[in-house]
MDTraj code that builds the backbone (N, CA, C; nanometers):
import mdtraj as md
import numpy as np

residues = "UNK UNK UNK UNK UNK UNK UNK UNK UNK UNK UNK UNK UNK UNK UNK UNK UNK UNK UNK UNK UNK UNK UNK UNK UNK UNK UNK UNK UNK UNK UNK UNK UNK UNK UNK UNK UNK UNK UNK UNK UNK UNK UNK UNK UNK UNK UNK UNK UNK UNK UNK UNK UNK UNK UNK UNK UNK UNK UNK UNK UNK UNK UNK UNK UNK UNK UNK UNK UNK UNK UNK UNK UNK UNK UNK UNK UNK UNK UNK UNK UNK UNK UNK UNK UNK UNK UNK UNK UNK UNK UNK UNK UNK UNK UNK UNK UNK UNK UNK UNK UNK UNK UNK UNK UNK UNK UNK UNK UNK UNK UNK UNK UNK UNK UNK UNK UNK UNK UNK UNK UNK UNK UNK UNK UNK UNK UNK UNK UNK UNK UNK UNK UNK UNK UNK UNK UNK UNK UNK UNK UNK UNK UNK UNK UNK UNK UNK UNK UNK UNK UNK UNK UNK UNK UNK UNK UNK UNK UNK UNK UNK UNK UNK UNK UNK UNK UNK UNK UNK UNK UNK UNK UNK UNK UNK UNK UNK UNK UNK UNK UNK UNK UNK UNK UNK UNK UNK UNK UNK UNK UNK UNK UNK UNK UNK UNK UNK UNK UNK UNK UNK UNK UNK UNK UNK UNK UNK UNK UNK UNK UNK UNK".split()
xyz = np.array([
    [12.7187, 9.1415, 8.7962],
    [12.7161, 9.2888, 8.7471],
    [12.7213, 9.3857, 8.8427],
    [12.8245, 9.4565, 8.8603],
    [12.8712, 9.5526, 9.0355],
    [12.7226, 9.6516, 9.0100],
    [12.7130, 9.7109, 9.1426],
    [12.6060, 9.7862, 9.1672],
    [12.6164, 9.9185, 9.0809],
    [12.7431, 9.9890, 9.0528],
    [12.7161, 10.0833, 8.9751],
    [12.6631, 10.0848, 8.8156],
    [12.7585, 9.9904, 8.7966],
    [12.6978, 9.8905, 8.6456],
    [12.5316, 9.8936, 8.6401],
    [12.5247, 9.8325, 8.7426],
    [12.3443, 9.8195, 8.7062],
    [12.2853, 9.8956, 8.7141],
    [12.3180, 10.0532, 8.7844],
    [12.2568, 10.1715, 8.7977],
    [12.2531, 10.2188, 8.6377],
    [12.3974, 10.1974, 8.6074],
    [12.4086, 10.2443, 8.4567],
    [12.2827, 10.1773, 8.3599],
    [12.2847, 10.0396, 8.3951],
    [12.2008, 9.9936, 8.2848],
    [12.0650, 10.0224, 8.3353],
    [12.0328, 10.0360, 8.4527],
    [11.8508, 10.1330, 8.4680],
    [11.8542, 10.2569, 8.3830],
    [11.9462, 10.2849, 8.4186],
    [11.9214, 10.4336, 8.3341],
    [11.9190, 10.4221, 8.2230],
    [11.9966, 10.3047, 8.1440],
    [12.0127, 10.3158, 7.9586],
    [11.8402, 10.2628, 7.9753],
    [11.7663, 10.1766, 8.0300],
    [11.6553, 10.1756, 8.0341],
    [11.5332, 10.2727, 8.0449],
    [11.5982, 10.3319, 8.1133],
    [11.5102, 10.4802, 8.1641],
    [11.5097, 10.5443, 8.0491],
    [11.6291, 10.5827, 7.9621],
    [11.6343, 10.6481, 7.8327],
    [11.5618, 10.6009, 7.7234],
    [11.5731, 10.4596, 7.7224],
    [11.4857, 10.4025, 7.6107],
    [11.3252, 10.4612, 7.6374],
    [11.2745, 10.4078, 7.7711],
    [11.1373, 10.4651, 7.7765],
    [11.1290, 10.6014, 7.7575],
    [11.1886, 10.6873, 7.7914],
    [11.1679, 10.8600, 7.7705],
    [11.1652, 10.8634, 7.5883],
    [11.2749, 10.7794, 7.5188],
    [11.2903, 10.8266, 7.4013],
    [11.1683, 10.7866, 7.3250],
    [11.0868, 10.6637, 7.3532],
    [10.9978, 10.6419, 7.2874],
    [10.8899, 10.6873, 7.3192],
    [10.8882, 10.7439, 7.4234],
    [10.7667, 10.8436, 7.4956],
    [10.7852, 10.9780, 7.4083],
    [10.8831, 10.9923, 7.3726],
    [10.8954, 11.1298, 7.2877],
    [10.9004, 11.0925, 7.1532],
    [10.9115, 10.9925, 7.0980],
    [10.8672, 10.9613, 6.9015],
    [10.7615, 10.9404, 6.9082],
    [10.6340, 10.8869, 7.0087],
    [10.5258, 10.8399, 7.0001],
    [10.4491, 10.9457, 6.9819],
    [10.3718, 10.9301, 6.8407],
    [10.2726, 11.0403, 6.7756],
    [10.1545, 11.0731, 6.8675],
    [10.1263, 11.1653, 6.9308],
    [10.0334, 11.2184, 7.0340],
    [9.9458, 11.3402, 6.9591],
    [9.8660, 11.3960, 6.9802],
    [9.7649, 11.4849, 6.9545],
    [9.8665, 11.5960, 7.0144],
    [9.8413, 11.7205, 6.9480],
    [9.8879, 11.8317, 6.9683],
    [9.9316, 11.9098, 7.0929],
    [9.7597, 11.9036, 7.1760],
    [9.7155, 11.9562, 7.2762],
    [9.8112, 11.8638, 7.4023],
    [9.8345, 11.7519, 7.3951],
    [9.8969, 11.6864, 7.4763],
    [10.0308, 11.6322, 7.5005],
    [10.0922, 11.6722, 7.3776],
    [10.2303, 11.7176, 7.3854],
    [10.2872, 11.8487, 7.4492],
    [10.2093, 11.9515, 7.4243],
    [10.2204, 12.0685, 7.4248],
    [10.1798, 12.0868, 7.6113],
    [10.0936, 11.9892, 7.6862],
    [10.0957, 12.0210, 7.7879],
    [10.2153, 11.9559, 7.8525],
    [10.2811, 11.8378, 7.8038],
    [10.3735, 11.7557, 7.8674],
    [10.5084, 11.8466, 7.8464],
    [10.5295, 11.9236, 7.7837],
    [10.6518, 11.9705, 7.7453],
    [10.6496, 12.1130, 7.8410],
    [10.4891, 12.1620, 7.8599],
    [10.4897, 12.2682, 7.9263],
    [10.5019, 12.2493, 8.0946],
    [10.4679, 12.1050, 8.1339],
    [10.4966, 12.0378, 8.2501],
    [10.6496, 12.0423, 8.2596],
    [10.7173, 12.0075, 8.1885],
    [10.8876, 11.9624, 8.1978],
    [10.9053, 12.1159, 8.2437],
    [10.8834, 12.2145, 8.1346],
    [10.9415, 12.3340, 8.1646],
    [10.9035, 12.4153, 8.2683],
    [10.7918, 12.3893, 8.3226],
    [10.7847, 12.4953, 8.4117],
    [10.7845, 12.4124, 8.5432],
    [10.8139, 12.2798, 8.5906],
    [10.7882, 12.2075, 8.6983],
    [10.9859, 12.2224, 8.7722],
    [10.9848, 12.2528, 8.8741],
    [11.1112, 12.2621, 8.9669],
    [11.1688, 12.1704, 8.9794],
    [11.1127, 12.0475, 9.0217],
    [11.1235, 11.9114, 9.0504],
    [11.2054, 11.8540, 8.9293],
    [11.1422, 11.8830, 8.8033],
    [11.2377, 11.8007, 8.6767],
    [11.3272, 11.8987, 8.6517],
    [11.3455, 12.0533, 8.6930],
    [11.4844, 12.1081, 8.6825],
    [11.6046, 12.0198, 8.7628],
    [11.5525, 11.9975, 8.8734],
    [11.6670, 11.9864, 8.9615],
    [11.6773, 11.8309, 8.8745],
    [11.5936, 11.7296, 8.8749],
    [11.6344, 11.6263, 8.8623],
    [11.7569, 11.5995, 8.6726],
    [11.7033, 11.7113, 8.6074],
    [11.8288, 11.7096, 8.5285],
    [11.9477, 11.7603, 8.5200],
    [11.9588, 11.8461, 8.6228],
    [12.0653, 11.8798, 8.6740],
    [12.1329, 11.8067, 8.7563],
    [12.0970, 11.6931, 8.8143],
    [12.1580, 11.5340, 8.8614],
    [12.2056, 11.4738, 8.7832],
    [12.1122, 11.4920, 8.6789],
    [12.1269, 11.3769, 8.5494],
    [12.2789, 11.4180, 8.4798],
    [12.3073, 11.5597, 8.4646],
    [12.4524, 11.6183, 8.4416],
    [12.5475, 11.5359, 8.5212],
    [12.5152, 11.5552, 8.6552],
    [12.6441, 11.5278, 8.7133],
    [12.6736, 11.3576, 8.6926],
    [12.5384, 11.2651, 8.6779],
    [12.5454, 11.1289, 8.6430],
    [12.6179, 11.1032, 8.5277],
    [12.5921, 11.2081, 8.4122],
    [12.6756, 11.1275, 8.3178],
    [12.7976, 11.1853, 8.2969],
    [12.8525, 11.2683, 8.3612],
    [13.0000, 11.2853, 8.4042],
    [13.0784, 11.1670, 8.4537],
    [12.9758, 11.0895, 8.5859],
    [13.0686, 10.9880, 8.6008],
    [13.0324, 10.8444, 8.5708],
    [12.9252, 10.8808, 8.4404],
    [12.9360, 10.7207, 8.3326],
    [13.0256, 10.7700, 8.2309],
    [13.1052, 10.8890, 8.2263],
    [13.1711, 10.9512, 8.1104],
    [13.2911, 10.8744, 8.1565],
    [13.3432, 10.8623, 8.2752],
    [13.4683, 10.8169, 8.3652],
    [13.4729, 10.6795, 8.3274],
    [13.3338, 10.6321, 8.3938],
    [13.3379, 10.5048, 8.3311],
    [13.3619, 10.4560, 8.2613],
    [13.3106, 10.5017, 8.1571],
    [13.3414, 10.4782, 7.9816],
    [13.4849, 10.4832, 7.9540],
    [13.5497, 10.5622, 8.0106],
    [13.6689, 10.5714, 7.9929],
    [13.7647, 10.4817, 8.0474],
    [13.7482, 10.4053, 8.1760],
    [13.8250, 10.2995, 8.2527],
    [13.7926, 10.1787, 8.1599],
    [13.6790, 10.1874, 8.1674],
    [13.6384, 10.0473, 8.0657],
    [13.6895, 10.0264, 7.9023],
    [13.6958, 10.1301, 7.8300],
    [13.8351, 10.1349, 7.7010],
    [13.9468, 10.1218, 7.7567],
    [13.9956, 10.1490, 7.9037],
    [14.1070, 10.1165, 7.9057],
    [14.1327, 9.9898, 7.9567],
    [14.0541, 9.9061, 8.0217],
    [14.0851, 9.8068, 8.0717],
    [14.0561, 9.6697, 7.9246],
    [13.9988, 9.6825, 7.8257],
    [13.9816, 9.6547, 7.7148],
    [14.0792, 9.6454, 7.6055],
    [14.1348, 9.7798, 7.6540],
    [14.2725, 9.7714, 7.5460],
    [14.4283, 9.7140, 7.6605],
    [14.3714, 9.6942, 7.7631],
    [14.5015, 9.6049, 7.8178],
    [14.4878, 9.4794, 7.8284],
    [14.3403, 9.4150, 7.8616],
    [14.3373, 9.2596, 7.8056],
    [14.3379, 9.2357, 7.6626],
    [14.3520, 9.2745, 7.5873],
    [14.3782, 9.2612, 7.4604],
    [14.5215, 9.2868, 7.4217],
    [14.5918, 9.4017, 7.4696],
    [14.7719, 9.3589, 7.4683],
    [14.8053, 9.2357, 7.5230],
    [14.7561, 9.1841, 7.6665],
    [14.7641, 9.0390, 7.7413],
    [14.7734, 8.9273, 7.5937],
    [14.6452, 8.9566, 7.5800],
    [14.6253, 8.8018, 7.4762],
    [14.6991, 8.8532, 7.3446],
    [14.7154, 8.9726, 7.2930],
    [14.7830, 8.9576, 7.1697],
    [14.9567, 8.9045, 7.2307],
    [15.0028, 8.9702, 7.3316],
    [15.1479, 8.8989, 7.3519],
    [15.1703, 8.7447, 7.3876],
    [15.0200, 8.6913, 7.4725],
    [15.0186, 8.5843, 7.4664],
    [15.0190, 8.4593, 7.3071],
    [14.9774, 8.5264, 7.2367],
    [14.9658, 8.4384, 7.1312],
    [15.1007, 8.4963, 7.0198],
    [15.1181, 8.5972, 7.0451],
    [15.2640, 8.5867, 6.9762],
    [15.3593, 8.5388, 7.0735],
    [15.3772, 8.4983, 7.1613],
    [15.4903, 8.3916, 7.2465],
    [15.4553, 8.2789, 7.1609],
    [15.3089, 8.2291, 7.1587],
    [15.2879, 8.1155, 7.1014],
    [15.3533, 8.0550, 6.9656],
    [15.3135, 8.1821, 6.8736],
    [15.3544, 8.1769, 6.7509],
    [15.5147, 8.1312, 6.7561],
    [15.5972, 8.2514, 6.8391],
    [15.6941, 8.2070, 6.8060],
    [15.8021, 8.0902, 6.8597],
    [15.7297, 7.9658, 6.9675],
    [15.7550, 7.8769, 6.9758],
    [15.7910, 7.8656, 7.1090],
    [15.7525, 7.9729, 7.1743],
    [15.8036, 7.9906, 7.3106],
    [15.6919, 7.8871, 7.3978],
    [15.7237, 7.8952, 7.5135],
    [15.6559, 7.8220, 7.6131],
    [15.5158, 7.8903, 7.6205],
    [15.4210, 7.8276, 7.6614],
    [15.2605, 7.8737, 7.6817],
    [15.2666, 7.9907, 7.7975],
    [15.2334, 8.0875, 7.7474],
    [15.2233, 8.1891, 7.9140],
    [15.0949, 8.1651, 7.9785],
    [14.9905, 8.1715, 7.9056],
    [14.8447, 8.1531, 7.9695],
    [14.8011, 7.9729, 7.9488],
    [14.8018, 7.9386, 8.0763],
    [14.7139, 7.7978, 8.0792],
    [14.5678, 7.7966, 8.0140],
    [14.5248, 7.6752, 8.0297],
    [14.3953, 7.6961, 7.9792],
    [14.2845, 7.7702, 8.0925],
    [14.3197, 7.7467, 8.2423],
    [14.2174, 7.8478, 8.3282],
    [14.2734, 7.9848, 8.2981],
    [14.4058, 8.0130, 8.3056],
    [14.4268, 8.1216, 8.2923],
    [14.3818, 8.2043, 8.1662],
    [14.3528, 8.1298, 8.0266],
    [14.3101, 8.2277, 7.9370],
    [14.1791, 8.2220, 7.9103],
    [14.1031, 8.1060, 8.0010],
    [13.9565, 8.1522, 7.9890],
    [13.9291, 8.2626, 8.1150],
    [14.0220, 8.2746, 8.2247],
    [14.0177, 8.4193, 8.2858],
    [14.0379, 8.5045, 8.2342],
    [14.1364, 8.5228, 8.1531],
    [14.1445, 8.6468, 8.0502],
    [14.0412, 8.6757, 7.9527],
    [13.9859, 8.5746, 7.8498],
    [13.8729, 8.6004, 7.7998],
    [13.7637, 8.6482, 7.8755],
    [13.7515, 8.6134, 8.0060],
    [13.5967, 8.6510, 8.0891],
    [13.6445, 8.7969, 8.1143],
    [13.7697, 8.8240, 8.1512],
    [13.7876, 8.9695, 8.1812],
    [13.7708, 9.0803, 8.0669],
    [13.8128, 9.0271, 7.9327],
    [13.7842, 9.1039, 7.8136],
    [13.6386, 9.0900, 7.7863],
    [13.5948, 9.0406, 7.8231],
    [13.4201, 9.0076, 7.7643],
    [13.3739, 9.0871, 7.9113],
    [13.3919, 9.1192, 7.9585],
    [13.3118, 9.1644, 8.1021],
    [13.3845, 9.3206, 8.0653],
    [13.5147, 9.3312, 8.0147],
    [13.5462, 9.5142, 7.9911],
    [13.4518, 9.5502, 7.8733],
    [13.4235, 9.4851, 7.7734],
    [13.3732, 9.5285, 7.6361],
    [13.2330, 9.5405, 7.6704],
    [13.1605, 9.4298, 7.7791],
    [13.0091, 9.4900, 7.7975],
    [12.9966, 9.6100, 7.8553],
    [13.0985, 9.6264, 7.9585],
    [13.0892, 9.7390, 8.0702],
    [13.0846, 9.8720, 7.9335],
    [13.1898, 9.8739, 7.8673],
    [13.2586, 9.9693, 7.7318],
    [13.1093, 10.0024, 7.6616],
    [13.0514, 9.9175, 7.6249],
    [12.9229, 9.9117, 7.5248],
    [12.8177, 9.9714, 7.5992],
    [12.8218, 9.9159, 7.7434],
    [12.6621, 9.9728, 7.8377],
    [12.6997, 10.1088, 7.8446],
    [12.8189, 10.1580, 7.9070],
    [12.8580, 10.3061, 7.8990],
    [12.8439, 10.3847, 7.8092],
    [12.8930, 10.3262, 7.6667],
    [12.8998, 10.3903, 7.5436],
    [12.7207, 10.4231, 7.4810],
    [12.6710, 10.3380, 7.5003],
    [12.5544, 10.3709, 7.4478],
    [12.4560, 10.4453, 7.5520],
    [12.5013, 10.4579, 7.6475],
    [12.3938, 10.5412, 7.7454],
    [12.4491, 10.6790, 7.7588],
    [12.6022, 10.7096, 7.7122],
    [12.6348, 10.8347, 7.6711],
    [12.5615, 10.8995, 7.5577],
    [12.5702, 10.7828, 7.4342],
    [12.5042, 10.8296, 7.2875],
    [12.3624, 10.8326, 7.3130],
    [12.2554, 10.7496, 7.3550],
    [12.1238, 10.7907, 7.3683],
    [12.1200, 10.9315, 7.4495],
    [12.2059, 10.9302, 7.5669],
    [12.1623, 11.0860, 7.6165],
    [12.1919, 11.2116, 7.5026],
    [12.2614, 11.2258, 7.4416],
    [12.2985, 11.3164, 7.3228],
    [12.1783, 11.2686, 7.2164],
    [12.0817, 11.1821, 7.1998],
    [11.9950, 11.1688, 7.1199],
    [11.8843, 11.2303, 7.1727],
    [11.8612, 11.1762, 7.3243],
    [11.7546, 11.2283, 7.3787],
    [11.7446, 11.4148, 7.3721],
    [11.8794, 11.4425, 7.4131],
    [11.8752, 11.6262, 7.4047],
    [11.8474, 11.6726, 7.2921],
    [11.8892, 11.5981, 7.1637],
    [11.8702, 11.6668, 7.0400],
    [11.7098, 11.6527, 6.9984],
    [11.6775, 11.5373, 7.0157],
    [11.5257, 11.5365, 6.9919],
    [11.4078, 11.5683, 7.0748],
    [11.4352, 11.6334, 7.1659],
    [11.3930, 11.7128, 7.2718],
    [11.3844, 11.8367, 7.2241],
    [11.5228, 11.8898, 7.2019],
    [11.5284, 12.0519, 7.1062],
    [11.4254, 12.0427, 6.9887],
    [11.4521, 11.9420, 6.8921],
    [11.3783, 11.9219, 6.7820],
    [11.2586, 11.9656, 6.8057],
    [11.1760, 11.8716, 6.9001],
    [11.0421, 11.8859, 6.9174],
    [10.9837, 12.0197, 6.9921],
    [11.0522, 12.0871, 7.0612],
    [11.0406, 12.2251, 7.1335],
    [11.0222, 12.3081, 6.9849],
    [11.1247, 12.3189, 6.9080],
    [11.0944, 12.3866, 6.7637],
    [11.0208, 12.3695, 6.7039],
    [10.9688, 12.2350, 6.6935],
    [10.8264, 12.2403, 6.5945],
    [10.6961, 12.2675, 6.6684],
    [10.7279, 12.2688, 6.8286],
    [10.5825, 12.2733, 6.9177],
    [10.5732, 12.4633, 6.9109],
    [10.6718, 12.5316, 6.9435],
    [10.6811, 12.6608, 6.9031],
    [10.6477, 12.7339, 6.7678],
    [10.6724, 12.6321, 6.6286],
    [10.6734, 12.6671, 6.5020],
    [10.5106, 12.6563, 6.4674],
    [10.4539, 12.5577, 6.5671],
    [10.2924, 12.5311, 6.5403],
    [10.2477, 12.6351, 6.6377],
    [10.2757, 12.6835, 6.7252],
    [10.2223, 12.7929, 6.8359],
    [10.2236, 12.8829, 6.7556],
    [10.3186, 12.9405, 6.7067],
    [10.3274, 13.0445, 6.6191],
    [10.2387, 13.0691, 6.5164],
    [10.2590, 12.9866, 6.4148],
    [10.1877, 12.9672, 6.2910],
    [9.9910, 12.9478, 6.3646],
    [9.9529, 12.9319, 6.4710],
    [9.8119, 12.9341, 6.4874],
    [9.7831, 13.0917, 6.5298],
    [9.8846, 13.1250, 6.5938],
    [9.8843, 13.2678, 6.6588],
    [9.8941, 13.3919, 6.5343],
    [9.9055, 13.3254, 6.4239],
    [9.9401, 13.4291, 6.3264],
    [9.7986, 13.4163, 6.2322],
    [9.7646, 13.2825, 6.2294],
    [9.6408, 13.2478, 6.1823],
    [9.4898, 13.2906, 6.2639],
    [9.5267, 13.3280, 6.3633],
    [9.4024, 13.4129, 6.4615],
    [9.3717, 13.2951, 6.5276],
    [9.3972, 13.2038, 6.5497],
    [9.3157, 13.0881, 6.6338],
    [9.3080, 13.1195, 6.7569],
    [9.2121, 13.1323, 6.8093],
    [9.1813, 13.1435, 6.9384],
    [9.2553, 13.0400, 7.0680],
    [9.2567, 12.9760, 7.0292],
    [9.3265, 12.8174, 7.1209],
    [9.4685, 12.8450, 7.1268],
    [9.5500, 12.9453, 7.0299],
    [9.6780, 12.9958, 7.0424],
    [9.6818, 13.0505, 7.1828],
    [9.7990, 12.9734, 7.2830],
    [9.7982, 13.0426, 7.3922],
    [9.9494, 13.1074, 7.3842],
    [9.9803, 13.2339, 7.4080],
    [10.0694, 13.3028, 7.4399],
    [10.1889, 13.2648, 7.5708],
    [10.0953, 13.2426, 7.6650],
    [10.1714, 13.1724, 7.7806],
    [10.2366, 13.0093, 7.7487],
    [10.1438, 12.9490, 7.6939],
    [10.2248, 12.8342, 7.6492],
    [10.3498, 12.8349, 7.5540],
    [10.3291, 12.9395, 7.4677],
    [10.4299, 12.9753, 7.3693],
    [10.5568, 12.9904, 7.4607],
    [10.5291, 13.1002, 7.5650],
    [10.6270, 13.1294, 7.6201],
    [10.6972, 13.0380, 7.6835],
    [10.6579, 12.9604, 7.7601],
    [10.6909, 12.8318, 7.8079],
    [10.7815, 12.7637, 7.7700],
    [10.7160, 12.7118, 7.6095],
    [10.7770, 12.6684, 7.5525],
    [10.9383, 12.7288, 7.5061],
    [10.9349, 12.8797, 7.4808],
    [11.0421, 12.9355, 7.5011],
    [11.1322, 12.9028, 7.5834],
    [11.0813, 12.9133, 7.6925],
    [11.1569, 12.9127, 7.8457],
    [11.1967, 12.7760, 7.8220],
    [11.1816, 12.6476, 7.8007],
    [11.2287, 12.5347, 7.8109],
    [11.3451, 12.5247, 7.7086],
    [11.2899, 12.5815, 7.5526],
    [11.4081, 12.5553, 7.4939],
    [11.5643, 12.6286, 7.5196],
    [11.5449, 12.7307, 7.6021],
    [11.6284, 12.8087, 7.7039],
    [11.7290, 12.7360, 7.7859],
    [11.6801, 12.6331, 7.8146],
    [11.7800, 12.5533, 7.9278],
    [11.8820, 12.4822, 7.8701],
    [11.8891, 12.4563, 7.6900],
    [11.9939, 12.4202, 7.6288],
    [12.0873, 12.4920, 7.6025],
    [12.1874, 12.4685, 7.5590],
    [12.2958, 12.5864, 7.5172],
    [12.2428, 12.6444, 7.3913],
    [12.1964, 12.6397, 7.3352],
    [12.1307, 12.7331, 7.2164],
    [12.0206, 12.8018, 7.2533],
    [11.9425, 12.7836, 7.3395],
    [11.8744, 12.8645, 7.4160],
    [11.9235, 13.0078, 7.4769],
    [12.0651, 12.9263, 7.5364],
    [12.1289, 13.0420, 7.5992],
    [12.1908, 13.1220, 7.5432],
    [12.2392, 13.0778, 7.4223],
    [12.3147, 13.2107, 7.3184],
    [12.2072, 13.2989, 7.2654],
    [12.0740, 13.2159, 7.2426],
    [11.9937, 13.2993, 7.1791],
    [11.9378, 13.4437, 7.2913],
    [11.9540, 13.3490, 7.3993],
    [11.9372, 13.4441, 7.4969],
    [11.9874, 13.5922, 7.5206],
    [12.1502, 13.5619, 7.5184],
    [12.2530, 13.6693, 7.5220],
    [12.2474, 13.7204, 7.3787],
    [12.1961, 13.6607, 7.2897],
    [12.1923, 13.7593, 7.1680],
    [12.0785, 13.8872, 7.1677],
    [11.9605, 13.8199, 7.2035],
    [11.8679, 13.9517, 7.2561],
    [11.9027, 14.0104, 7.3682],
    [11.9660, 14.0038, 7.4459],
    [12.0009, 14.0923, 7.5310],
    [12.1197, 14.2010, 7.4748],
    [12.1994, 14.1506, 7.3966],
    [12.2755, 14.2410, 7.3207],
    [12.2115, 14.3533, 7.2109],
    [12.1387, 14.2951, 7.1751],
    [12.0423, 14.3172, 7.0676],
    [11.9815, 14.4728, 7.1292],
    [11.9056, 14.4205, 7.2712],
    [11.8224, 14.5055, 7.3296],
    [11.9496, 14.6601, 7.4203],
    [12.0558, 14.6051, 7.4609],
    [12.1463, 14.6885, 7.4883],
    [12.1932, 14.8285, 7.3626],
    [12.1893, 14.7464, 7.2469],
    [12.2245, 14.8040, 7.1352],
    [12.1016, 14.9021, 7.1125],
    [11.9712, 14.8674, 7.1190],
    [11.8705, 14.9841, 7.1375],
    [11.8524, 15.0829, 7.2348],
    [11.8850, 15.0372, 7.3350],
    [11.9020, 15.1076, 7.4429],
    [12.0068, 15.2685, 7.4243],
    [12.0990, 15.1903, 7.3619],
    [12.2542, 15.2799, 7.3203],
    [12.2148, 15.3550, 7.1762],
    [12.1257, 15.3308, 7.1087],
    [12.0996, 15.4139, 6.9981],
    [12.0151, 15.5374, 7.0206],
    [11.9340, 15.4946, 7.1215],
    [11.8029, 15.6277, 7.1945],
    [11.9055, 15.7176, 7.2518],
    [11.9758, 15.6255, 7.3550],
    [12.0747, 15.7476, 7.4270],
    [12.1352, 15.8347, 7.3253],
    [12.1981, 15.8103, 7.2408],
    [12.2629, 15.8513, 7.1016],
    [12.1929, 15.9909, 7.0330],
    [12.0585, 15.9365, 7.0400],
    [12.0197, 15.9915, 6.9575],
    [11.9560, 16.0994, 7.0621],
    [11.9026, 16.1140, 7.1704],
    [11.8583, 16.1959, 7.3047],
    [12.0323, 16.2785, 7.2960],
    [12.0998, 16.2242, 7.3039],
    [12.2367, 16.3095, 7.3157],
    [12.2373, 16.4171, 7.1925],
    [12.1936, 16.3815, 7.0747],
    [12.2217, 16.4340, 6.9642],
    [12.0877, 16.5770, 6.9531],
    [11.9684, 16.4863, 7.0273],
    [11.9067, 16.6153, 7.0228],
    [11.8883, 16.7308, 7.1309],
    [11.9666, 16.7015, 7.2517],
    [11.9943, 16.7846, 7.3552],
    [12.1095, 16.8689, 7.2987],
    [12.2284, 16.8450, 7.2028],
    [12.3298, 16.9130, 7.1534],
    [12.2601, 16.9768, 7.0639],
    [12.1366, 16.9911, 6.9806],
    [12.1356, 17.0600, 6.8994],
    [12.0277, 17.1613, 6.9755],
    [11.9644, 17.1365, 7.0849],
    [11.9067, 17.2350, 7.1215],
    [12.0073, 17.3289, 7.2030],
    [12.0661, 17.2979, 7.2545],
    [12.1659, 17.3350, 7.3440],
    [12.2707, 17.4893, 7.2412],
    [12.2883, 17.3790, 7.0951],
    [12.3272, 17.5111, 7.0397],
    [12.2295, 17.6063, 6.9667],
    [12.1181, 17.5443, 6.9519],
    [12.0201, 17.6625, 6.9303],
    [12.0032, 17.7985, 7.0594],
    [12.0075, 17.7486, 7.1668],
    [11.9642, 17.8181, 7.2664],
    [12.1174, 17.9239, 7.2334],
    [12.2550, 17.8213, 7.2256],
    [12.3490, 17.9271, 7.2557],
    [12.3313, 18.0438, 7.1352],
    [12.3050, 18.0072, 7.0258],
    [12.3437, 18.1306, 6.9135],
    [12.2232, 18.2037, 6.9141],
    [12.1235, 18.1780, 7.0202],
    [12.0141, 18.2632, 7.0220],
    [12.0554, 18.3589, 7.1258],
    [12.1151, 18.3141, 7.2282],
    [12.1786, 18.4370, 7.3212],
    [12.2861, 18.5113, 7.2808],
    [12.3505, 18.4677, 7.2137],
    [12.4707, 18.5536, 7.1487],
    [12.4527, 18.6417, 7.0264],
    [12.3178, 18.6192, 6.9771],
    [12.2456, 18.7348, 6.8439],
    [12.2869, 18.6970, 6.7389],
    [12.3752, 18.5658, 6.7100],
    [12.4324, 18.5535, 6.5835],
    [12.3215, 18.4596, 6.5092],
    [12.3256, 18.4642, 6.4044],
    [12.2132, 18.4047, 6.3078],
    [12.2493, 18.2874, 6.2950],
    [12.1428, 18.2030, 6.3027],
    [12.1355, 18.0315, 6.2881],
    [12.1947, 17.9911, 6.1839],
    [12.2665, 17.8970, 6.1522],
    [12.3358, 17.8440, 6.0571],
    [12.1755, 17.7698, 6.0040],
    [12.2114, 17.7427, 5.8556],
    [12.0973, 17.6265, 5.7990],
    [12.1691, 17.5351, 5.8215],
    [12.0840, 17.4296, 5.8462],
    [12.1490, 17.2615, 5.8383],
    [12.0849, 17.2090, 5.7267],
])
top = md.Topology()
chain = top.add_chain()
for i, resn in enumerate(residues, 1):
    res = top.add_residue(resn, chain, resSeq=i)
    for name in ("N", "CA", "C"):
        top.add_atom(name, md.element.get_by_symbol(name[0]), res)
traj = md.Trajectory(xyz[None], top)
C-alpha cells in the first residue's frame, strides 16, 4: 500500500473512532461540555477546515481508482472474449495473475476511498443531529425553569450548528428577518413623520383638518 493510501486508511480508522465516540451513551453534561469545546476551540476549527481539503483529494483518488478498475475489467473481458472465439491466448499465466493483482489493488483502493468519503457524510449528519438534540434539551430545561440550564452553552451549541450549511442558511434567514423588521420600523416612522408634516401644513394654511 502506497503512502497516500496508508494515510487514507489511518483517516478511516480515525473516523470510526470518532463515530463510536459520538454514539456512545454519555451523560448530558459531559456531552454538552464536549460539543462546547468543539465549537469554541480555534484549533478544532482549523482541523475541520484541513479535513475538508483532505476529502477533496480523497475524492480524486476515488475517481482514479474507479477508472483503474474499469480499465482492468475491460482488459480481462477482452482477453476472455478472445479465448472464447478460439484465438490465441492473449494473456499467459503470469500475465493473467498480474492483471488479477492490479484488479484486486484497484478495487481495494476504490472501497477504501469510498468508505472513507461515505463515513465522513455519516459523521457530519450525526454531528448535526446530536447538536439539534442538545439544543432542544437545553431549551426544554430553560422553559421549565431549571437553574442548571445555561444560556451560554445554548449559544455555543447554536454557533456549533452554524458551522454547516444548514446553520449558514438559518443565519442568513435571521439576518433577512432582522432587515425586514428594520425596514418596517423605517416605514412606520416615515408614515408618522408624513402625517405630522401634513398636520403642520394644514394648521399653517388655516384650512380645516380632514378627518381620517
